[in-house]
C-alpha positions in Angstrom: -38.3 -6.4 35.8 -38.0 -3.2 36.2 -38.1 -0.1 34.0 -35.0 0.5 35.3 -33.2 -2.2 34.6 -34.7 -2.7 31.1 -33.2 1.1 30.3 -29.8 -0.3 31.2 -29.8 -3.4 29.6 -31.3 -1.5 26.4 -28.1 0.8 26.1 -25.9 -1.3 27.0 -27.1 -3.3 24.0 -27.0 -0.1 22.1 -23.2 0.3 23.4 -22.2 -3.3 22.1 -23.6 -3.3 18.9 -22.8 1.0 18.1 -18.9 -0.7 19.7 -19.1 -2.9 17.4 -20.0 -1.2 14.4 -17.5 1.3 15.3 -15.0 -1.9 15.5 -15.5 -3.0 12.2 -15.7 0.5 10.7 -11.9 0.5 11.8 -11.2 -2.8 10.2 -12.2 -2.0 7.1 -10.9 1.3 6.9 -7.2 -0.1 7.8 -7.4 -3.0 5.9 -7.8 -1.5 2.9 -6.1 1.6 3.3 -3.0 2.6 1.4 -1.4 4.8 4.0 0.8 1.6 5.2 1.2 -0.1 1.9 4.3 0.8 0.3 3.6 2.2 -2.9 5.1 1.0 -5.7 8.5 2.6 -6.2 8.9 1.7 -10.1 6.7 4.0 -12.6 3.5 2.6 -15.0 4.7 0.1 -17.7 2.8 1.0 -20.8 0.6 -0.6 -23.3 0.8 0.8 -27.0 -2.8 0.1 -28.3 -2.6 -1.5 -31.8 1.5 -0.7 -32.2 1.9 3.2 -33.2 -1.5 4.4 -34.9 -3.1 6.9 -36.6 -5.7 8.9 -34.4 -8.3 10.4 -34.8 -11.4 12.3 -34.2 -13.4 10.2 -31.0 -16.7 11.9 -31.3 -19.7 9.9 -31.4 -17.3 7.5 -32.5 -19.1 3.8 -32.4 -18.5 -0.3 -33.7 -19.1 0.6 -37.1 -17.4 4.1 -37.4 -14.9 4.2 -40.3 -11.6 5.6 -37.9 -9.7 5.8 -41.5 -12.1 8.8 -42.5 -11.0 10.8 -39.8 -8.1 10.5 -38.6 -5.6 14.0 -37.4 -4.0 15.2 -39.9 -0.8 12.6 -39.7 2.6 12.9 -37.7 4.2 10.0 -38.2 3.7 7.5 -41.3 2.6 4.6 -39.1 -0.4 2.6 -39.8 -1.7 0.3 -37.2 -1.5 -3.6 -36.4 1.3 -4.0 -39.3 4.9 -4.7 -38.2 6.9 -1.2 -38.7 4.6 0.1 -36.5 4.9 -2.3 -33.5 8.6 -2.0 -33.8 8.2 1.9 -33.9 6.0 1.5 -30.8 8.7 -0.8 -28.9 11.4 1.9 -30.1 9.1 5.1 -28.4 9.2 2.7 -25.0 5.9 0.1 -25.1 6.4 -2.4 -23.3 3.2 -4.3 -24.8 1.6 -3.6 -27.7 -1.9 -4.7 -28.5 -3.2 -5.9 -31.4 -6.4 -7.4 -33.2 -6.6 -10.4 -35.4 -8.9 -12.5 -37.7 -9.0 -15.8 -38.5 -8.9 -16.4 -42.4 -10.3 -18.9 -45.3 -6.8 -20.7 -44.9 -6.7 -21.0 -40.7 -4.8 -18.3 -40.4 -5.0 -15.1 -37.8 -4.6 -11.8 -39.6 -4.1 -9.0 -37.9 -6.4 -6.1 -38.8 -8.7 -4.4 -36.0 -12.2 -3.5 -38.1 -14.4 -6.6 -38.9 -14.8 -5.6 -42.4 -12.5 -4.7 -45.2 -14.1 -1.5 -46.6 -13.2 1.0 -44.4 -9.2 1.0 -44.5 -9.0 -1.3 -47.7 -9.7 -1.1 -51.2 -10.8 -4.9 -50.7 -14.7 -5.9 -49.9 -16.4 -8.3 -47.1 -14.3 -10.1 -44.1 -10.7 -11.7 -43.4 -13.0 -15.0 -43.2 -13.6 -14.0 -46.9 -9.9 -14.8 -48.4 -6.7 -16.1 -47.5 -3.9 -15.1 -45.8 -2.1 -14.6 -49.0 -4.7 -12.4 -51.4 -4.9 -9.9 -47.7 -1.3 -9.2 -48.5 -2.0 -7.6 -51.8 -4.8 -5.5 -50.3 -3.9 -2.0 -49.7 -4.3 -1.0 -45.9 -3.9 2.4 -46.0 -5.8 2.8 -48.9 -9.0 4.5 -47.1 -6.6 7.0 -44.8 -7.9 10.5 -45.2 -7.5 13.9 -43.0 -9.9 15.8 -44.7 -13.3 14.4 -45.8 -11.7 12.5 -48.9 -9.9 15.5 -50.8 -6.5 13.1 -50.1 -5.6 9.8 -48.6 -1.8 10.5 -47.7 -1.4 6.4 -47.1 -2.7 5.1 -50.9 -0.8 3.0 -52.2 1.8 2.5 -48.8 0.1 -0.3 -47.5 0.4 -2.9 -49.7 1.6 -5.8 -48.2 1.4 -4.5 -44.8 -1.5 -6.6 -43.2 0.7 -9.3 -41.1 -0.3 -12.8 -40.5 0.1 -13.1 -36.2 2.7 -16.0 -37.2 4.0 -13.6 -38.9 4.5 -11.1 -35.6 4.9 -13.4 -32.9 8.0 -14.6 -34.5 9.6 -11.2 -35.8 9.1 -10.1 -31.8 9.6 -13.7 -30.2 11.4 -11.1 -27.2 8.2 -9.3 -26.6 5.2 -9.1 -25.6 1.7 -8.6 -26.8 -1.7 -8.6 -26.0 -4.1 -10.4 -28.3 -7.8 -9.3 -28.9 -9.6 -11.7 -30.5 -12.3 -9.4 -32.5 -15.0 -12.6 -33.3 -17.3 -14.2 -30.6 -17.4 -18.2 -32.2 -15.7 -20.5 -29.8 -14.0 -21.7 -32.3 -11.6 -18.8 -32.8 -10.3 -19.6 -29.7 -9.8 -23.1 -30.6 -7.5 -22.5 -33.3 -6.4 -19.5 -31.4 -5.2 -21.7 -28.7 -3.7 -24.3 -31.3 -1.4 -21.9 -32.8 0.0 -20.7 -29.4 0.4 -24.1 -28.2 3.2 -24.3 -30.4 5.5 -21.5 -29.1 8.1 -22.2 -26.5 6.1 -21.9 -22.9 8.0 -18.8 -22.0 7.6 -17.0 -25.1 3.4 -17.9 -24.4 4.3 -16.4 -20.6 4.6 -13.1 -23.0 1.3 -13.1 -24.2 -2.3 -12.8 -23.0 -5.5 -12.8 -25.4 -9.0 -11.0 -24.2 -12.2 -11.2 -26.5 -15.6 -12.5 -26.6 -16.7 -14.5 -23.7 -16.9 -17.6 -25.4 -13.6 -17.8 -28.0 -11.8 -16.3 -24.3 -13.6 -19.6 -22.6 -12.6 -22.0 -25.1 -9.3 -20.9 -25.6 -9.2 -20.4 -22.0 -9.7 -24.6 -21.6 -7.3 -25.7 -24.0 -4.0 -23.3 -23.2 -4.6 -22.6 -19.5 -1.5 -21.3 -19.3 -2.0 -17.9 -21.2 -3.8 -15.1 -19.4 -7.2 -14.3 -20.6 -9.8 -11.7 -20.1 -13.0 -11.0 -21.0 -16.1 -9.3 -20.1 -17.4 -12.1 -18.2 -14.1 -12.9 -16.4 -13.7 -9.5 -15.0 -17.5 -10.1 -13.8 -16.9 -13.3 -12.1 -13.3 -11.8 -10.4 -14.5 -8.1 -9.6 -18.4 -8.8 -8.8 -16.7 -11.2 -6.0 -14.0 -8.6 -5.0 -16.7 -5.8 -4.5 -18.6 -8.3 -1.9 -15.2 -9.6 -0.3 -12.4 -7.4 -0.5 -12.8 -5.4 2.3 -11.6 -8.3 4.4 -8.9 -9.1 2.5 -9.8 -11.8 1.1 -9.3 -12.3 -3.4 -11.7 -14.6 -5.0 -10.3 -17.8 -7.1 -11.8 -15.9 -10.0 -9.2 -13.5 -9.9 -6.3 -15.5 -10.1 -3.9 -15.3 -12.8 -5.6 -13.0 -15.1 -6.1 -10.3 -16.7 -8.6 -7.1 -15.5 -9.2 -3.8 -17.8 -10.6 -1.2 -15.0 -11.6 2.2 -16.2 -10.1 5.2 -13.7 -13.7 6.1 -13.0 -14.5 2.8 -11.4 -11.1 2.0 -9.7 -11.1 4.4 -6.9 -14.6 2.0 -5.7 -12.6 -0.8 -5.9 -11.6 -1.7 -2.3 -8.0 -0.6 -1.4 -7.2 0.8 -4.6 -4.8 1.7 -5.2 -1.9 0.7 -3.4 -3.7 -2.2 -1.6 -5.6 -3.2 -4.4 -2.3 -3.7 -6.5 -0.5 -5.6 -3.5 -3.3 -8.3 -3.8 -3.8 -9.0 -7.4 0.5 -8.9 -7.7 0.2 -11.8 -5.3 -2.4 -14.3 -7.4 -0.6 -13.2 -10.7 -3.1 -11.1 -12.2 -2.2 -8.1 -14.3 -4.0 -4.8 -14.5 -4.3 -2.1 -16.9 -6.0 1.0 -16.4 -8.0 2.5 -18.7 -8.9 5.9 -19.5 -12.0 7.5 -18.3 -14.7 4.8 -17.7 -13.6 2.9 -20.4 -15.7 3.5 -23.5 -14.0 3.4 -27.0 -10.4 3.0 -27.7 -9.8 5.7 -24.3 -6.1 5.9 -23.2 -3.8 7.6 -21.6 -3.2 9.9 -24.2 -2.0 13.2 -22.8 0.9 15.0 -19.9 -3.0 16.2 -18.4 -4.2 12.7 -18.4 -0.9 11.4 -17.1 -1.2 13.4 -13.9 -4.8 11.3 -13.3 -3.1 8.6 -12.5 -2.6 7.9 -8.5 1.3 9.0 -7.3 3.2 5.7 -7.1 0.9 3.3 -9.0 3.5 0.7 -11.3 1.1 -1.2 -12.7 -0.5 -0.9 -16.2 -1.6 2.1 -18.4 -3.4 1.9 -22.1 -2.0 5.0 -24.2 -3.3 5.7 -28.0 0.2 7.7 -28.4 2.9 6.2 -27.2 5.0 8.1 -28.9 3.8 11.0 -26.7 3.9 8.9 -23.2 7.0 7.1 -22.9 8.9 9.8 -22.6 7.1 11.5 -20.4 6.8 8.5 -18.4 9.7 6.8 -18.9 12.2 9.6 -19.5 14.1 10.8 -22.3 16.6 8.1 -22.1 14.6 5.7 -21.9 12.7 6.0 -24.8 14.0 3.7 -27.2 
């Protein structure tokens, strides 16, 4: 073969590859662009973290930090994870309330955030050391202070306010909750599944559960109709999606689940925001956008935070200040 023909073939081959790659790039762009997807016409749905709660200084906070000892000067009388705080959150405009549960000595689920009782209450140890009746005797407002321990504005006001999960669900039978299982005990998932299985199916549809890999795995095995999320379920969905999502394929692990997406990661997902949301809606998966990089309790808590949410976004957003955010998102007329 002459040199001229060889060069001609090489050039032709290169042109074919260039056109092929160009076509792939065009396909990827248009298949994941939000330009041709109808933007959400609604408003974000609001998840109130721990109900209407006292806020605190976030600097240097870890899972071991006693946040009750560093609250901001109180702006309202509510304490997190109590029925009054949940009622106030729903009244303010929350679409769903997040709450935390721990197992008790008599196999009930206490609604309480911390691993130990020492920070917020006058008690010591963990909830598993006590029956639900004993936990009711504690003051969940005992340890709150905004001035380094000079005053305790909620001391004496939180007696009998720690509810059981059964109390919460019976008090708000028509409301939606996100239940946080704080432990890594797989048996806790079994016991929670047993509790939730006693509810009517329509009630269970309004609930979702997240937490440690092991309890979530066992709960989902026993109660597959409840939407769940854990670190493992997130990885099972998003890692394959990053690999094949550009094609429009949604991995089966993403179906009928829940995703908590940090806003700094969201733009790197294929099709974010509208195309991604359309795909997740199609497989009945709930997407909750959390602020920042998804660190400790980061939420959309100010007007400036809301300005970062994509225009037309009608998924869920996580907030620690439902009292401030709901009027801005839903308008003053929708705040109750």
